[in-house]
C-alpha positions, 0 to 999 in steps of 0.5 A: 252652232252644230247642225246634225243631219240624219235620215228621217224615219217617218214622214217629214213636215215643212218647217215654215210656220212651226217652232223652227220656222227657218234656218239662215246662212250668210253667203259671200257673193249671194247673187252669184250663188243664187244664179248657180242654184237656179242654174241647177234647178233650185226654185226660190220662194223669194228670189235674190233681192237687195235691200239698199236701206239695210245694206243687205241682200236676201233670198229664201228657198225651201229644200226638198224636205221642207226646210225653209232656208234664208240666205243673206249677204251683209247681215254680218255687217249690221 
C-alpha cells in the first residue's frame, strides 16, 4: 500500500461515515504506544482495550484533519 500525503487546497471533511471510513495500522506494544500518544495530548475516540476472545488489542482516534484511525495489535495473527 502507498499512502500519499499532501497539503489540502480547500476545506477538509472527516472520514468517519464516508466512502473511506477509516484507516488502520498494526502496532507492536499498542498499550505503550497509546500511553505515549496520550502523554503527548492525543485524545482517543475509543481508548486502548483488549479483546481477549480474539487475542486482539484496539484503539481509535481522529487526527486533526478528521481522519478516523484504528490502531490494532494482534490482527496479524488472526
